[in-house]
N, C-alpha and C positions, 0 to 999 in steps of 0.2 A: 728812565723814561723820556727824558728831552732827547737823547741818541735816537731812541725808537721813533720819537714823533717826527724828528728831522728826516730820518731816512725814509719813513712812509711818504712824507711830502716831497722828498727828492724823487722817490721812485714813481709816483703818480703824477707828477707835473707834466704838462703836455709841451715837451721841450722841442719838439720838431714839427708841429703842426701849425700851418700857416694861421689857421683860425684862432688859435689860443696860444700866443707866444708869451708865456709867462714862465718865471723860474720860481720854485718854492723855497722858502725859508721860514724861519719863525718870525719874520717880519714881512707883513703883506706889501708886495710890490705890484703896482697896478700896471696895466698894459701901456699906459703912457710912459711910465718910468723905465720900461725895459723893452728893448728893441729887438724885433725878430732877426735882425741882423747879427746879434751876438746873443748866444745861448749857452749858458752854463751847463756842463755835463759832468757831474761828479759821481764817484763811487760806483753804485750799481747801475747808474743810468748809461754808462758807456756802451755796454753790450747791446742793448736795444737800440740805441742811437746809431752805432756803427753798422749794425745789421740793416737798419731802415735805410741809411744812406746808400749802401751798396745795392739793395733791391731796388732802389729808385733812380740809380745811375742810368743815364741814357747814352753817353758817348764814352766816357773814360773814367778810370779809377787808378789813380797813382799812389803808392804807399811807400814810405820809408819806415821801417820798424827795427827796433834794437833786438827784441825777441819775440820769436813767434814759436809756441811750444804746444803740441797736441793736447787736447782736452775736449770735454763736451762743448762748452761755448766756443772755443777756438775753431774746433772742427766745424761747427755751424757757419762761422764767418768764411771759413775756407770754402764751404760748400756754396755759400752765396756769390762768392767770387767766380767760381765755376759756372753757376747759372747765369751771372751776368756775362761772362765771356760767350756762354752759348747763344746769348740773345745779341751778341754782336759788340759788346762793350770792350773797350781796349784796356786791359789790365797790365800795369807795370809795378813791380815789387823789388825794392832795394832792401837787403838784409845785411846786417853786421856779420862778417865772415868769421868772428871769434866765438860764436855761439853754437855749441854742438847741435841743439835742437833745430836750428835754422836749416841745417843740412837736409833733414827729412822732409821739410817743407819744401825746398827747392826740388827735392827728387819727386815729390808727388805732384808738383804743378808744372814741372819743366816739360816743354813739348806740348802742352795743351793749347789749341787754337785759340788766338787773342789774348794769350797770357805771356808776358815776358817777366822773368824773374832771374835775380842773380845776387852774388855777394858784392858788398863794397870792397874798396882796396884794402889789403892787409897793412898798409902803411898808416892808417888812421882809423879810429873808431867812429862809427856812425851811430848815434846815440837818439836818434829822432824817434818820435812816435806821432806821425801825421799821415793823415789820409786826405787826398784831394779828389774830389768828385766834380767831373764835367769841367774842370777848370772854373768853377763858379763857388763852390763850397769847400770849406776845410773843416776837418775835426783835428784838433791839436792839443797836446798836453802832456801827461805822465804815463798815460796807460799803454803798458806792452799787451801783446796778444798772449797772455798766459792765464791760467785758471786762477791764479792768486789776484791778478790785477783785476780780471773781469768778475771774480766771484766774491773777494771779501777784503781787499786792500783799500785803503783810503787813496783816491785818484782824482786829480783835478784836471779838467779839459774843458774846452769851449768849442762849440760849432760857430764858425763865421760864414755867414752869407754875404760874400762881397767878391765880385769878380776880379777887381784890381788886386786885392790881397791873395787871392787864390792863384791868379797868373803869376804872381811874384814867387810864391812858394813853388809852383809848378816849374818856373824856370831855375829856381834853386836846385830842385830835385834833378832838372835836366842835367845840370853841371855835375852833380854827384854821379849821376848815372854814367856819364862820359868819363870822369876822373874824379874819384872822391879821395885821392891821396893828399889834397892841399886844403887848407882852411880857405874859406870864401869870405870876402869883405862884401858888406852891402853895396848893391849896384843900383839901387834906386831909393830916393828920399821920399818918406811919408811923413804927412802931418794929419792931426785930427784925433779921433777918438780910438784908432787901432793903428798900432805901430807893429810890423813883423820884426822880429829879432833873430839873427843867424849868427851862430859860431861866436867869434870874439866880440862881436858887438855887444853880447849880453853883459859882460863885465863893465865895460865902458858905460852902458846905459844905466845899470843898477849904481854903480859907484857915483856917478854924476847926480842922480836923483837922491841918493842917501845924503850927499853933501849939503843939498839944499833943502832937505826935508825940515818941516817946522811942526808937523803934527803927530805922525806915527811911522812907525817902520815895524812891520810884521813878517817874519820870515819862517816859513814851513818847507824843508826841505828833508830828503831821505838822508843825505850825507853831507856834513859840514867839516872839512879838514883845516885845522891850523897847523902850520909847520915851526912857527916861531921866528921865521924870516919876515922882516918888513917888506920885501919886495914880492912875497907870495900873494896872489890875488886874493885867496881866501883870508889871509890875515889882513889884507888892506880893508876888505869888506868888513870884516869883524871890527876893526879899528874905527870905521866909520859909524858903526852901529853904537859903539861905546861913546864916541864924540856926540853923537845925536842925543843919546841918553843924558849926557852932561849938560847939554843946552836945553833940556826940558822936553824933548821929543819922547812920546810913548813908544816904548821899545819891547818887543817880545820875540822870542825864538823857539820854536818847536822842532824837535828832531826825532828821527826814528830810534826806538829802542826794539832790537830783534831778540827773538827767543831762540835764535840758532847762530847768529853771526856775531861772535865776541870781538872780531877785529873791528866791525862797524861800531859796536857799543863803546868799545875803547876810544875810537876816534871822536864819536859823538859826545861821549862823556867828559873828555878834555876840553871840548869846545864850550860845553855848558858850564863846567867849573870855571873857565875863563870869564864867561859872561856873568856869572853870578858874582864872582869876585869883583866885577866891574860895576855892579849895580843894575845889570840887565835882566829882566825876567826871562829865564830860559829853562826848559825842562824836557825830559823824554816824553813821547807820546805813550799812550797805553799799550803795553807790551802784548796784549793779546790780539791787537790789530796791526798790520803793517801799514805805516803811513809812508806812502810812496809819492804823495802829492808834492808838487813844487809851486808854492803860492807865496809871492812876495807882494805885500801891500806896502806902497810908499806914498804918504799923504793921500791924494785923491787919484790914485793909479794902482793898477794890479797888474803883475806880470805872471802869466801861466805858461808852462811847458815843461821841457825835458831836462833842464840844466841842474845838475846838483853842484853844490858849493866845495867841489873837490879839485885837486890840481887838474885831473883829467877834464872834468867838467867846465871849468872855467878857462883852461889854458890850451887844451889840446883837441878836444873831441868835436865832431860836427853836433849841433844841438839846434833844435827849433823852438822858438818861444814866442809869446805875443803880449804886446802891452796894450792895456785897455783903460780908456779914461772915461767910460761911460757910467753915469752916476749909478744907476740900478745894479749893474755888473759888479762895481766895486762893492757896494752894500752886501750884495750877496756873498762874495768871497770874505769880506770882513766877518760877516756871521758864520760862514763855514770854518775860517779859522778859529774864531773864538770858541765855537763849539768843540772842535778838535783840542784846543788848548785847555780847555776847562776839564776834558776828560783825561788829560795827561797826568803824570806823576812826577 
C-alpha cells in the first residue's frame, strides 16, 4: 500500500506548473521548502514532464540520449519533437552509436527541417540522458527513451530551471556534437545549491564527499562493479563506504536485481556480498521492477544522473549528473531511496 500511495502522489504532484511547484512524498514539503528552480521527476513522472517541456519549447531543444527505442510513449515524444520543429524550434539530438534501435530513430528524423540528429563518435560511449530547452531549462537523470524507462522502471531525474546551469550543459553538448571522442574536464566552476557534474568529475566529487561524510551515505545505482584491484574507481568508492560505516556513518546500498540479466546479477551480487561482510546494509531491489535510478545521498547533498558505478561509467563514458544541496530536494530523495530500499530483498 505504501508503494501505491507514493506512486499516486508522485504521479499527481504539480511538478512543472509555476503556480504550484511542490514535490510529493510521504512527508509534506511546503512551497517555502522546495523551489521551482529544482523539481524532482521520478518514475512515471518523466514522460509527461518531457512531453510538456518539448511542447512549450520556443527556440531550441538539445538532447543527448543513450537509448531511444520506438514504443507508444517514445513515439509520442518523437512526434512532439517534429511538432516543435514545424513551429520553428531548432532541434538537435546526439545518440550513442552502439545501440541498434538508435539507427531507426536517426533514419526517421534525418532530413526534417529544423532537426539535426547524429551518432556520437564510435571511440567513446555517450551515456547521457539530458534534455535542454531554450538554453534555460534542463531535464537530467537516469531515464532513457524506452518503454521500460518511461513505463515501469524506477528512474530518478530533476528539472532545473536555471539559465547558467542550462547554458553550461549546452556548451558541454556543443563540445560533444563537434567531437565526442574525448573525455571533457569541467570548464567552469560552480558554487551554491546546484553543481553540474560531467564525465570524470563524478568520481572525484563522490569520493571527496564520502571521505568527509559524517551522517549518511545512501547509494542506489543500476550496476556496481568491484574488481578486487585497489586502484579501480569502483573499489575505491566501495572502500570509502566501508570506512564511513566504521566511523559511524549510516550506510545503505541498493542495486538492481534483473529477471533476465544474470551477468548483472552476478556483478551486483558480489558487491552486495562484500558490503554485507563489511557491515554495510546492502540489498537487491525488488526483482519485479527494474531499478535504473542513480541516486547518491551523502550527508546533506544528493547526486542525480546517468552514472553507474562500473568501470565504463566511472572511468570511460560521457555522463551527465547534477549535485543538489537544497533541503527540500534532499529530503525528497532520501524518502525516495528509503521507500525503494524497504521494498528490496
